NUPA-573359 format. One record per residue (C-alpha): residue number from 1; x negated, y, z negated. Coordinates in steps of 0.02 Angstrom, whole numbers. Example, Ala and Ser with C-alpha at 12.3 -4.5 7.8 and 13.67 -1.06 7.14 Angstrom:
2
- 1,-615,-225,-390
- 2,-684,-53,-357
//
This chain:
203
- 1,-21,1,-8
- 2,-87,154,41
- 3,-17,322,-96
- 4,48,464,43
- 5,134,560,-85
- 6,121,573,-291
- 7,249,688,-351
- 8,266,742,-533
- 9,480,741,-537
- 10,523,769,-719
- 11,476,744,-927
- 12,606,726,-1060
- 13,654,605,-1209
- 14,812,580,-1162
- 15,846,416,-1065
- 16,1013,495,-995
- 17,896,636,-919
- 18,783,513,-805
- 19,813,544,-629
- 20,992,481,-550
- 21,905,393,-406
- 22,943,218,-374
- 23,742,181,-345
- 24,616,44,-410
- 25,522,114,-541
- 26,381,41,-634
- 27,308,89,-824
- 28,145,99,-886
- 29,123,82,-1073
- 30,-4,36,-1183
- 31,-116,94,-1352
- 32,-169,266,-1372
- 33,-344,273,-1277
- 34,-301,138,-1181
- 35,-353,221,-1039
- 36,-165,235,-959
- 37,-197,421,-874
- 38,-366,368,-779
- 39,-272,224,-729
- 40,-118,307,-657
- 41,-232,437,-565
- 42,-325,284,-507
- 43,-187,205,-428
- 44,-114,368,-362
- 45,-279,425,-282
- 46,-240,596,-390
- 47,-355,639,-505
- 48,-252,754,-612
- 49,-81,677,-557
- 50,-75,619,-764
- 51,-145,729,-870
- 52,-322,677,-949
- 53,-359,713,-1158
- 54,-484,663,-1296
- 55,-362,674,-1391
- 56,-261,511,-1414
- 57,-85,519,-1404
- 58,-78,660,-1285
- 59,91,583,-1180
- 60,228,617,-1274
- 61,366,629,-1151
- 62,436,516,-1016
- 63,356,571,-855
- 64,417,522,-695
- 65,327,526,-540
- 66,379,483,-358
- 67,276,386,-263
- 68,277,385,-64
- 69,465,453,-104
- 70,519,264,-120
- 71,502,217,-292
- 72,436,302,-455
- 73,279,283,-575
- 74,336,301,-742
- 75,200,361,-877
- 76,268,320,-1062
- 77,199,375,-1228
- 78,83,271,-1318
- 79,154,157,-1466
- 80,14,156,-1565
- 81,-31,354,-1617
- 82,-185,376,-1757
- 83,-140,552,-1791
- 84,36,615,-1776
- 85,161,617,-1908
- 86,285,469,-1973
- 87,424,590,-1913
- 88,357,602,-1731
- 89,315,423,-1714
- 90,488,355,-1761
- 91,571,502,-1610
- 92,425,407,-1505
- 93,488,236,-1545
- 94,664,297,-1543
- 95,672,353,-1359
- 96,541,214,-1294
- 97,659,88,-1345
- 98,817,170,-1263
- 99,710,191,-1105
- 100,670,8,-1104
- 101,831,-46,-1141
- 102,941,56,-1052
- 103,850,106,-887
- 104,933,-3,-770
- 105,788,59,-634
- 106,652,-17,-717
- 107,593,-146,-639
- 108,423,-198,-698
- 109,318,-149,-845
- 110,121,-123,-852
- 111,66,-159,-1035
- 112,-115,-100,-1035
- 113,-226,-186,-1127
- 114,-415,-120,-1171
- 115,-509,-267,-1120
- 116,-666,-255,-1259
- 117,-566,-308,-1397
- 118,-467,-435,-1471
- 119,-280,-462,-1467
- 120,-221,-322,-1575
- 121,-60,-360,-1664
- 122,38,-185,-1604
- 123,0,-270,-1426
- 124,84,-417,-1449
- 125,217,-362,-1553
- 126,268,-231,-1417
- 127,254,-372,-1281
- 128,377,-476,-1388
- 129,504,-346,-1382
- 130,482,-338,-1203
- 131,510,-532,-1200
- 132,673,-536,-1336
- 133,745,-438,-1204
- 134,710,-494,-1036
- 135,618,-341,-999
- 136,475,-392,-838
- 137,313,-346,-899
- 138,115,-388,-823
- 139,-33,-349,-914
- 140,-175,-228,-831
- 141,-344,-261,-914
- 142,-438,-94,-939
- 143,-600,-24,-949
- 144,-674,-178,-863
- 145,-844,-89,-829
- 146,-862,-67,-1001
- 147,-893,-266,-1011
- 148,-1019,-385,-928
- 149,-896,-503,-842
- 150,-932,-645,-950
- 151,-879,-567,-1106
- 152,-723,-490,-1000
- 153,-690,-671,-938
- 154,-698,-719,-1133
- 155,-582,-595,-1194
- 156,-462,-613,-1050
- 157,-462,-789,-1113
- 158,-443,-780,-1298
- 159,-297,-655,-1242
- 160,-207,-803,-1163
- 161,-242,-934,-1280
- 162,-164,-825,-1411
- 163,-19,-791,-1314
- 164,12,-963,-1252
- 165,9,-1012,-1451
- 166,114,-913,-1498
- 167,280,-895,-1419
- 168,239,-878,-1211
- 169,240,-1048,-1125
- 170,126,-957,-1013
- 171,-19,-791,-1001
- 172,83,-667,-904
- 173,29,-605,-708
- 174,-107,-501,-763
- 175,-237,-399,-654
- 176,-408,-334,-722
- 177,-449,-128,-683
- 178,-576,-8,-690
- 179,-532,191,-666
- 180,-695,240,-639
- 181,-737,119,-503
- 182,-567,73,-438
- 183,-556,-116,-484
- 184,-399,-192,-469
- 185,-316,-43,-372
- 186,-281,-140,-217
- 187,-233,-295,-304
- 188,-73,-194,-441
- 189,-1,-94,-280
- 190,-6,-237,-162
- 191,94,-326,-336
- 192,220,-167,-324
- 193,231,-153,-152
- 194,269,-340,-133
- 195,405,-317,-241
- 196,499,-160,-162
- 197,485,-260,6
- 198,585,-392,-83
- 199,729,-274,-139
- 200,744,-200,9
- 201,749,-355,65
- 202,893,-408,-61
- 203,997,-253,-52
//
């Protein structure tokens, strides 16, 4: 898939105010500082589409970007904040949950995981929430350029083992990415493109 256009449409904290267009949506979410904004910019080949900040938790709204006028990329707030108040955190959790439970246009969620770390409880719990509510998702292991290939493979295997030993029959579809060298870009975009073409054929 070639990204010809990538346009910001709206930011809000109310799922009822999200775009009314019946275009497929792909949501991106992860813990703070997982490299989400850098990944989005890499995928869209736009340096400043998503705002990058050294301060974790910068994204605090539901952000819709229309891609090629055919689908929406949705940048969501993270679900682990180190430096926001309890009240703000509860508000985030509320409208994030509402988005996932109410947004009919959502086709797939990409859960971003920092490949350098062992499975984190908050990531596993979030994916369990998606699974329990029948929300399709894939995993994107970010920052692949930060580790050796052997360590990357070992960490992915640990994740697979952890998930299949709990509530999952198999490891969900996953991708390995690096925003700095565009690793995984083609695979992720082709995955989205394949789903979109399938939806068109079935419409």
